[in-house]
GUMAR-615236 format. One record per residue (C-alpha): residue number from 0; residue in one letter; y, x, z. Coordinates in nm, 4 decimals, padded with zeros to 6 digits. Layout:
<sites>
{NUM; a; {Y; X; Z}},
...
</sites>
This chain:
<sites>
{0; x; {12.3491; -05.9811; 14.5291}},
{1; x; {12.2000; -06.1663; 14.2360}},
{2; x; {12.3259; -06.1057; 13.8844}},
{3; x; {12.6752; -06.2532; 13.8501}},
{4; x; {12.7079; -06.6199; 13.7627}},
{5; x; {12.9491; -06.7135; 13.4827}},
{6; x; {13.2065; -06.8020; 13.7475}},
{7; x; {13.1657; -06.4702; 13.9313}},
{8; x; {13.1850; -06.2782; 13.6048}},
{9; x; {13.5077; -06.4554; 13.5116}},
{10; x; {13.6534; -06.3678; 13.8516}},
{11; x; {13.5428; -06.0053; 13.8117}},
{12; x; {13.7363; -05.9812; 13.4851}},
{13; x; {14.0365; -06.1680; 13.6226}},
{14; x; {14.0556; -05.9417; 13.9263}},
{15; x; {14.0234; -05.6265; 13.7145}},
{16; x; {14.3094; -05.7354; 13.4921}},
{17; x; {14.5217; -05.8533; 13.7836}},
{18; x; {14.4763; -05.5321; 13.9823}},
{19; x; {14.4732; -05.2937; 13.6826}},
{20; x; {14.1266; -05.1435; 13.6825}},
{21; x; {13.8239; -05.1635; 13.4537}},
{22; x; {13.4475; -05.1816; 13.4899}},
{23; x; {13.2155; -04.9180; 13.3525}},
{24; x; {12.9716; -05.0921; 13.1181}},
{25; x; {12.6581; -04.8806; 13.1424}},
{26; x; {12.4007; -04.8802; 12.8651}},
{27; x; {12.0422; -04.8765; 12.9888}},
{28; x; {11.7077; -04.8704; 12.8110}},
{29; x; {11.4498; -04.8750; 13.0921}},
{30; x; {11.3855; -04.9876; 13.4472}},
{31; x; {11.4748; -04.6371; 13.5654}},
{32; x; {11.8157; -04.6325; 13.4003}},
{33; x; {11.8793; -04.9871; 13.5243}},
{34; x; {11.8011; -04.8786; 13.8801}},
{35; x; {12.0283; -04.5768; 13.8372}},
{36; x; {12.3126; -04.8033; 13.7254}},
{37; x; {12.2668; -05.0356; 14.0220}},
{38; x; {12.2561; -04.7413; 14.2620}},
{39; x; {12.5719; -04.5924; 14.1124}},
{40; x; {12.7684; -04.9151; 14.1374}},
{41; x; {12.6486; -04.9689; 14.4937}},
{42; x; {12.7518; -04.6178; 14.5980}},
{43; x; {13.0964; -04.6691; 14.4426}},
{44; x; {13.1257; -05.0142; 14.6013}},
{45; x; {13.2172; -05.1426; 14.2572}},
{46; x; {13.0944; -05.4422; 14.0656}},
{47; x; {12.9955; -05.3550; 13.7116}},
{48; x; {12.8440; -05.4383; 13.3763}},
{49; x; {12.5000; -05.3307; 13.2600}},
{50; x; {12.4242; -05.3576; 12.8919}},
{51; x; {12.1576; -05.2991; 12.6310}},
{52; x; {12.1996; -05.2098; 12.2638}},
{53; x; {11.9740; -05.3236; 11.9806}},
{54; x; {11.7819; -04.9971; 12.0128}},
{55; x; {11.7648; -05.0306; 12.3887}},
{56; x; {11.6335; -05.3860; 12.3582}},
{57; x; {11.3645; -05.2735; 12.1131}},
{58; x; {11.2613; -04.9925; 12.3458}},
{59; x; {11.2435; -05.2244; 12.6454}},
{60; x; {10.9896; -05.4405; 12.4614}},
{61; x; {10.7681; -05.1353; 12.4141}},
{62; x; {10.7985; -04.8616; 12.1503}},
{63; x; {10.5059; -05.0085; 11.9549}},
{64; x; {10.6366; -05.3657; 11.9739}},
{65; x; {11.0076; -05.3227; 11.8935}},
{66; x; {11.1105; -05.6836; 11.9523}},
{67; x; {11.4759; -05.7058; 12.0537}},
{68; x; {11.4553; -06.0581; 12.1955}},
{69; x; {11.1421; -05.9908; 12.4038}},
{70; x; {11.2899; -05.6696; 12.5348}},
{71; x; {11.6185; -05.8409; 12.6205}},
{72; x; {11.4580; -06.1285; 12.8075}},
{73; x; {11.2276; -05.8903; 12.9954}},
{74; x; {11.5270; -05.6773; 13.0923}},
{75; x; {11.7221; -05.9845; 13.2099}},
{76; x; {11.4293; -06.1072; 13.4219}},
{77; x; {11.3753; -05.7670; 13.5837}},
{78; x; {11.7464; -05.7185; 13.6460}},
{79; x; {11.7764; -06.0623; 13.8065}},
{80; x; {11.5103; -05.9656; 14.0588}},
{81; x; {11.6035; -05.6084; 14.1505}},
{82; x; {11.9800; -05.6689; 14.1568}},
{83; x; {11.9340; -05.8970; 14.4590}},
{84; x; {11.8822; -05.5901; 14.6765}},
{85; x; {12.2194; -05.4306; 14.5947}},
{86; x; {12.5530; -05.5272; 14.7577}},
{87; x; {12.7494; -05.5545; 14.4311}},
{88; x; {12.7808; -05.7994; 14.1437}},
{89; x; {12.6616; -05.6959; 13.7996}},
{90; x; {12.6951; -05.8824; 13.4712}},
{91; x; {12.4395; -05.8426; 13.1925}},
{92; x; {12.5676; -05.7804; 12.8415}},
{93; x; {12.4249; -05.7086; 12.4965}},
{94; x; {12.6046; -05.4286; 12.3151}},
{95; x; {12.6883; -05.3700; 11.9455}},
{96; x; {12.5110; -05.6217; 11.7214}},
{97; x; {12.5894; -05.5790; 11.3495}},
{98; x; {12.5592; -05.8589; 11.0955}},
{99; x; {12.2077; -05.7712; 10.9793}},
{100; x; {12.0726; -05.8011; 11.3360}},
{101; x; {12.2440; -06.1221; 11.4464}},
{102; x; {11.9430; -06.3375; 11.3608}},
{103; x; {11.7035; -06.1060; 11.5415}},
{104; x; {11.9125; -06.0361; 11.8491}},
{105; x; {12.2240; -06.2265; 11.9553}},
{106; x; {12.1654; -06.5671; 11.7962}},
{107; x; {11.8150; -06.6147; 11.9445}},
{108; x; {11.9414; -06.5012; 12.2846}},
{109; x; {12.2337; -06.7444; 12.2705}},
{110; x; {11.9894; -07.0210; 12.1703}},
{111; x; {11.7652; -06.9361; 12.4675}},
{112; x; {12.0624; -06.9566; 12.7029}},
{113; x; {12.1783; -07.2828; 12.5440}},
{114; x; {11.8438; -07.4419; 12.6278}},
{115; x; {11.8458; -07.2990; 12.9780}},
{116; x; {12.1982; -07.4245; 13.0490}},
{117; x; {12.1152; -07.7707; 12.9126}},
{118; x; {11.8346; -07.7832; 13.1695}},
{119; x; {12.0744; -07.6989; 13.4521}},
{120; x; {12.0105; -07.3240; 13.4621}},
{121; x; {12.2250; -07.0181; 13.4030}},
{122; x; {12.2507; -06.8122; 13.0835}},
{123; x; {12.0233; -06.5108; 13.0531}},
{124; x; {12.3203; -06.2868; 12.9713}},
{125; x; {12.6792; -06.3208; 13.0845}},
{126; x; {12.8228; -06.1821; 12.7607}},
{127; x; {12.7159; -06.0838; 12.4104}},
{128; x; {12.8839; -05.8597; 12.1562}},
{129; x; {12.9213; -05.9352; 11.7873}},
{130; x; {13.0076; -05.6133; 11.6043}},
{131; x; {13.1856; -05.7120; 11.2835}},
{132; x; {13.3426; -05.3725; 11.2276}},
{133; x; {13.1434; -05.3153; 10.9077}},
{134; x; {13.2527; -05.6390; 10.7348}},
{135; x; {13.5976; -05.7559; 10.6179}},
{136; x; {13.8184; -05.8905; 10.8972}},
{137; x; {13.8159; -06.2453; 10.7583}},
{138; x; {13.4359; -06.2563; 10.7631}},
{139; x; {13.4271; -06.0852; 11.1026}},
{140; x; {13.6484; -06.3562; 11.2533}},
{141; x; {13.4648; -06.6430; 11.0820}},
{142; x; {13.1356; -06.5315; 11.2358}},
{143; x; {13.3101; -06.4714; 11.5692}},
{144; x; {13.4566; -06.8227; 11.5667}},
{145; x; {13.1116; -06.9788; 11.5244}},
{146; x; {12.9584; -06.7581; 11.7925}},
{147; x; {13.2465; -06.8223; 12.0312}},
{148; x; {13.1907; -07.1961; 12.0203}},
{149; x; {12.8215; -07.1562; 12.0935}},
{150; x; {12.8798; -06.8998; 12.3674}},
{151; x; {13.1460; -07.1106; 12.5371}},
{152; x; {12.9090; -07.4090; 12.5485}},
{153; x; {12.6437; -07.1892; 12.7108}},
{154; x; {12.8878; -07.0389; 12.9654}},
{155; x; {12.8739; -06.6986; 12.7952}},
{156; x; {13.1646; -06.4664; 12.7129}},
{157; x; {13.1724; -06.3241; 12.3607}},
{158; x; {13.2848; -05.9705; 12.2819}},
{159; x; {13.4301; -05.8947; 11.9391}},
{160; x; {13.5296; -05.5706; 11.7725}},
{161; x; {13.8484; -05.5713; 11.5682}},
{162; x; {13.8631; -05.2394; 11.3890}},
{163; x; {13.6153; -04.9581; 11.3448}},
{164; x; {13.4801; -04.7171; 11.6043}},
{165; x; {13.4073; -04.3757; 11.4575}},
{166; x; {13.0924; -04.1710; 11.4941}},
{167; x; {12.7471; -04.3282; 11.5034}},
{168; x; {12.5573; -04.5639; 11.7326}},
{169; x; {12.2152; -04.7183; 11.6666}},
{170; x; {12.2412; -04.6341; 11.2973}},
{171; x; {12.5900; -04.7793; 11.2435}},
{172; x; {12.8277; -04.5183; 11.1007}},
{173; x; {13.2025; -04.5547; 11.1552}},
{174; x; {13.3227; -04.2297; 11.0035}},
{175; x; {13.6641; -04.0870; 11.0842}},
{176; x; {14.0235; -04.1417; 10.9705}},
{177; x; {14.3166; -04.3844; 10.9875}},
{178; x; {14.0879; -04.6877; 10.9634}},
{179; x; {13.9995; -04.6245; 11.3294}},
{180; x; {14.3313; -04.7729; 11.4429}},
{181; x; {14.3752; -05.1508; 11.4818}},
{182; x; {14.7142; -05.2902; 11.3716}},
{183; x; {14.9257; -05.5609; 11.5401}},
{184; x; {14.8542; -05.7744; 11.2326}},
{185; x; {14.4802; -05.7484; 11.3049}},
{186; x; {14.5453; -05.8594; 11.6628}},
{187; x; {14.7510; -06.1582; 11.5453}},
{188; x; {14.4759; -06.2585; 11.3023}},
{189; x; {14.2271; -06.2466; 11.5888}},
{190; x; {14.4388; -06.4718; 11.8085}},
{191; x; {14.4927; -06.7123; 11.5180}},
{192; x; {14.1178; -06.7443; 11.4545}},
{193; x; {13.9830; -06.7351; 11.8110}},
{194; x; {14.2767; -06.8590; 12.0171}},
{195; x; {14.3954; -06.7038; 12.3396}},
{196; x; {14.1394; -06.8615; 12.5686}},
{197; x; {14.1493; -07.2294; 12.4788}},
{198; x; {13.8475; -07.1992; 12.2453}},
{199; x; {13.6447; -06.9967; 12.4935}},
{200; x; {13.6841; -06.6633; 12.6653}},
{201; x; {13.6234; -06.3468; 12.4689}},
{202; x; {13.6579; -05.9725; 12.5180}},
{203; x; {13.8332; -05.7784; 12.2444}},
{204; x; {13.7493; -05.4235; 12.1403}},
{205; x; {14.0613; -05.3098; 11.9577}},
{206; x; {14.0200; -04.9608; 11.8185}},
{207; x; {14.2663; -04.6830; 11.8873}},
{208; x; {14.0805; -04.3794; 11.7552}},
{209; x; {13.7592; -04.4391; 11.9511}},
{210; x; {13.4495; -04.2444; 11.8493}},
{211; x; {13.0913; -04.2956; 11.9626}},
{212; x; {12.9026; -03.9962; 12.0944}},
{213; x; {13.0427; -03.6691; 12.2254}},
{214; x; {13.3310; -03.4684; 12.0903}},
{215; x; {13.5368; -03.1668; 12.1868}},
{216; x; {13.9025; -03.2013; 12.2924}},
{217; x; {14.1295; -03.2063; 11.9894}},
{218; x; {13.8656; -03.3443; 11.7518}},
{219; x; {13.9656; -03.7049; 11.8198}},
{220; x; {14.3137; -03.8495; 11.8574}},
{221; x; {14.3228; -04.1517; 12.0862}},
{222; x; {14.6357; -04.3667; 12.0755}},
{223; x; {14.6202; -04.6072; 12.3720}},
{224; x; {14.9724; -04.7264; 12.2884}},
{225; x; {14.8112; -04.9245; 12.0039}},
{226; x; {14.6665; -05.1541; 12.2701}},
{227; x; {15.0127; -05.2116; 12.4132}},
{228; x; {15.1533; -05.2955; 12.0698}},
{229; x; {14.8735; -05.5443; 12.0041}},
{230; x; {14.9193; -05.7170; 12.3403}},
{231; x; {15.2951; -05.7422; 12.2861}},
{232; x; {15.2639; -05.8808; 11.9321}},
{233; x; {15.0316; -06.1613; 12.0417}},
{234; x; {15.2262; -06.2276; 12.3613}},
{235; x; {15.5468; -06.2704; 12.1612}},
{236; x; {15.3867; -06.5306; 11.9363}},
{237; x; {15.1840; -06.7216; 12.1945}},
{238; x; {15.3936; -06.6802; 12.5079}},
{239; x; {15.1039; -06.5467; 12.7092}},
{240; x; {15.1446; -06.2125; 12.8817}},
{241; x; {14.8712; -05.9550; 12.8000}},
{242; x; {14.6581; -06.2172; 12.6231}},
{243; x; {14.3575; -05.9968; 12.5460}},
{244; x; {14.0807; -05.8814; 12.7805}},
{245; x; {14.0328; -05.5427; 12.6183}},
{246; x; {13.7281; -05.3192; 12.5837}},
{247; x; {13.7275; -04.9401; 12.5414}},
{248; x; {13.4412; -04.8264; 12.3162}},
{249; x; {13.3440; -04.4652; 12.2633}},
{250; x; {13.4734; -04.3586; 12.6028}},
{251; x; {13.2494; -04.0548; 12.6531}},
{252; x; {13.4509; -03.7348; 12.6528}},
{253; x; {13.7876; -03.9086; 12.6954}},
{254; x; {14.0578; -03.7452; 12.9055}},
{255; x; {14.1420; -03.9110; 13.2407}},
{256; x; {14.5008; -03.9780; 13.1299}},
{257; x; {14.3755; -04.1533; 12.8142}},
{258; x; {14.1453; -04.3722; 13.0193}},
{259; x; {14.4251; -04.4520; 13.2638}},
{260; x; {14.6668; -04.5489; 12.9855}},
{261; x; {14.4092; -04.7783; 12.8260}},
{262; x; {14.3537; -04.9565; 13.1584}},
{263; x; {14.7301; -04.9949; 13.1989}},
{264; x; {14.7385; -05.1838; 12.8680}},
{265; x; {14.4700; -05.4376; 12.9589}},
{266; x; {14.1291; -05.2691; 12.9265}},
{267; x; {13.8860; -05.4323; 13.1719}},
{268; x; {13.5596; -05.2865; 13.0371}},
{269; x; {13.4747; -04.9369; 12.9162}},
{270; x; {13.1402; -04.8573; 12.7563}},
{271; x; {12.9675; -04.5490; 12.8951}},
{272; x; {12.6443; -04.4313; 12.7337}},
{273; x; {12.6417; -04.0747; 12.6028}},
{274; x; {12.7602; -03.9211; 12.9294}},
{275; x; {12.5088; -04.1140; 13.1398}},
{276; x; {12.2239; -04.0292; 12.9021}},
{277; x; {12.2969; -03.6608; 12.9599}},
{278; x; {12.3382; -03.7127; 13.3334}},
{279; x; {11.9925; -03.8734; 13.3414}},
{280; x; {11.8198; -03.6125; 13.1255}},
{281; x; {11.9755; -03.2928; 13.2669}},
{282; x; {11.7944; -03.3080; 13.6048}},
{283; x; {11.4665; -03.3705; 13.4201}},
{284; x; {11.5199; -03.0579; 13.2114}},
{285; x; {11.6029; -02.8626; 13.5254}},
{286; x; {11.2903; -02.9865; 13.7006}},
{287; x; {11.0658; -02.8992; 13.4076}},
{288; x; {11.2122; -02.5506; 13.3626}},
{289; x; {11.2009; -02.4703; 13.7353}},
{290; x; {10.8482; -02.6036; 13.7778}},
{291; x; {10.6928; -02.5288; 13.4407}},
{292; x; {10.3709; -02.3919; 13.5957}},
{293; x; {10.3390; -02.7098; 13.8033}},
{294; x; {10.4082; -02.9640; 13.5294}},
{295; x; {10.1916; -02.7752; 13.2743}},
{296; x; {09.8306; -02.6777; 13.3122}},
{297; x; {09.8981; -02.3130; 13.2300}},
{298; x; {09.6049; -02.0805; 13.1495}},
{299; x; {09.3485; -02.3420; 13.2421}},
{300; x; {09.4940; -02.4125; 13.5864}},
{301; x; {09.5306; -02.7680; 13.7223}},
{302; x; {09.9080; -02.7799; 13.7655}},
{303; x; {10.0759; -02.9505; 14.0599}},
{304; x; {10.0460; -03.3281; 14.0682}},
{305; x; {10.3473; -03.3604; 14.2971}},
{306; x; {10.5604; -03.1892; 14.0337}},
{307; x; {10.4373; -03.3730; 13.7245}},
{308; x; {10.4284; -03.7144; 13.8943}},
{309; x; {10.6930; -03.9116; 13.6959}},
{310; x; {10.8457; -04.0243; 14.0230}},
{311; x; {10.9327; -03.6663; 14.1154}},
{312; x; {11.1544; -03.5983; 13.8168}},
{313; x; {11.2430; -03.9669; 13.7753}},
{314; x; {11.4181; -03.9795; 14.1112}},
{315; x; {11.6250; -03.6748; 14.0199}},
{316; x; {11.7155; -03.8327; 13.6862}},
{317; x; {11.8266; -04.1569; 13.8489}},
{318; x; {12.0344; -03.9717; 14.1066}},
{319; x; {12.2076; -03.7714; 13.8332}},
{320; x; {12.2921; -04.0815; 13.6338}},
{321; x; {12.4083; -04.2692; 13.9445}},
{322; x; {12.6463; -03.9837; 14.0289}},
{323; x; {12.7998; -04.0031; 13.6796}},
{324; x; {12.8540; -04.3767; 13.7252}},
{325; x; {13.0322; -04.3120; 14.0533}},
{326; x; {13.2617; -04.0774; 13.8603}},
{327; x; {13.3216; -04.3427; 13.5924}},
{328; x; {13.4180; -04.5967; 13.8585}},
{329; x; {13.6703; -04.3514; 14.0016}},
{330; x; {13.8206; -04.2821; 13.6588}},
{331; x; {13.8504; -04.6544; 13.5878}},
{332; x; {13.9898; -04.7313; 13.9380}},
{333; x; {13.7114; -04.9777; 14.0212}},
{334; x; {13.5864; -04.7858; 14.3271}},
{335; x; {13.5871; -05.0078; 14.6341}},
{336; x; {13.6960; -05.3226; 14.4465}},
{337; x; {13.3750; -05.5284; 14.4671}},
{338; x; {13.4256; -05.9022; 14.5125}},
</sites>
């Protein structure tokens, strides 16, 4: 199927919320990891979300070029073509964009989609994230309000982050502590500034102890009940049941029961990056260690072209990553739910 249209994406999110499951949102940074994501979703018979970070977008443009917009548009064009061969819907999304990268990443991409939509086309991306976690909430919401209006006009869904995710991603440090927990007052401020759908659809990453990267059990305390409290506070004021479409950031390493509780409280998207990076790289390491005398020209020998051909270890890497995505779909209950 082709990449999801705005209408299909909206139905994907509606169905996930209605039937209480969530989509893995898989970060990719190359054609190989994109193909792995598509294969994983197809095997799980689940629609899904494929996303790129600022670092991933730079890498996709070429390590010596480092142009986030060029890399993003190249990724979108490639994804549009190869996704046609898979029997699932995928939406394209740009991940965490802090304030200092808005003008070099999200805003130019929104402008490109605005022009395309004005000409009768579809947006390049189905959703974009503005990460205002490092600025005061008032400023975060002011920027979000402006972006939401532009995104809505271009048939794009905006994602906002209300609160701070711990750990580190693409150079943004969240730290640890009580500031990792969003309050009902933060949720009410969000609804007041952005509405509950009438100003345009948006996804909301409320934080409940989330941490980017990997961590051992006991090092992080997730409180999914915070999501329930936020939904109830806004519902009580606006008369709209479960008003937020919620996002779970920093999901790698989470316990199945924590993931399940978050989905119960309205999570429809969970970012998965660290776990799939390892799942991609581990088979490559295994291949290299098992075939070191074939991939290296040891003692003046010629090696074994079949073993150092990038396709040999690349296929194993893609299969490993695809298998981890199948697992993520099962944990998020999206297996077998494709539209």
